[in-house]
N, C-alpha and C positions, 0 to 999 in steps of 0.2 A: 761711365763704363770703364772697365779695366782693359788695358791693351792685351790682346791675346791673338790666337791664330784666326779668330772670327771677327775681331774688331781691333782697329788701330786708329788712334787719333793723333795727328801730328799738328798740334796747335802752334808749333814754331815755324811751320811752313809759311812762306811769305804770301801764299794764296789762300790760307785758311781763314774762314771756310770758303771754298770756291763756289758754293751755291748758297743762296739765302736759306737760313734755317731758323726755326723757333728756339732751338736749344742746341748750342754748339757742343755741349757735353755728350750728346748722342750722335754727333756727326762722325761717320765712319770713313776714314781715309784709306782703308785697306785696298780698295779698288779705285785708286786715283784715276786710272783709265779703265773704263768699264769693259770687261771681257765679253759683254753681249753686244758691243757696238756693231760688230759685223753681221749680227742676225737681223733680218728684216722684221721678224716677229719677236722682238726682245721683251715686249710687255711694258716697256717704259713710255714716258711722254717725250716725244721728239718731233721735230719738223725737218723736212728735207728742204735744203736751200742750195741750188746750184749743184746738185748731186752729192752734197755733204750733209751728213746727219748732224743736226744741232740738238744736243741733249741737255741744254742748260735748264730745262724745266723738269728734268727727271731727278728723282731723289733715291731711286731704288738702291744703287750701289753705296749710298751714303747713310743708309739706315742700319741700325743694329741687326735687323732681320735680313739685310741685303746679302750676306754671305750665303745663307741657306737658299734664298731665292735664286741667286746666280748659279750656284752649284747644281741645283735641281734643273734649271733651264738648260744648262750645258749638257747635263746627262741625257735629258730628253732629246736634245738636238743631235747629240752624238749617236744615240740609239736609232734615230731616223736615218742617219747617214750610212748605217751598216746594211 
């Protein structure tokens, strides 16, 4: 994938890839910290441990489609808050 506003791969990061992946060429680093972390219903795979959300099994922000998913989820969340 080409680095753009929807996808960015930082293969020089010392943590790259921070999650197991089948193809690191499709690993999106744009959302290194997931903007959906604060949402209880984020749609991702997570476990709660001691009041802390453990998202290590979630790949949503690291997929090429993650940008569109996250923006859509944030828009829907913000619309509910109004």
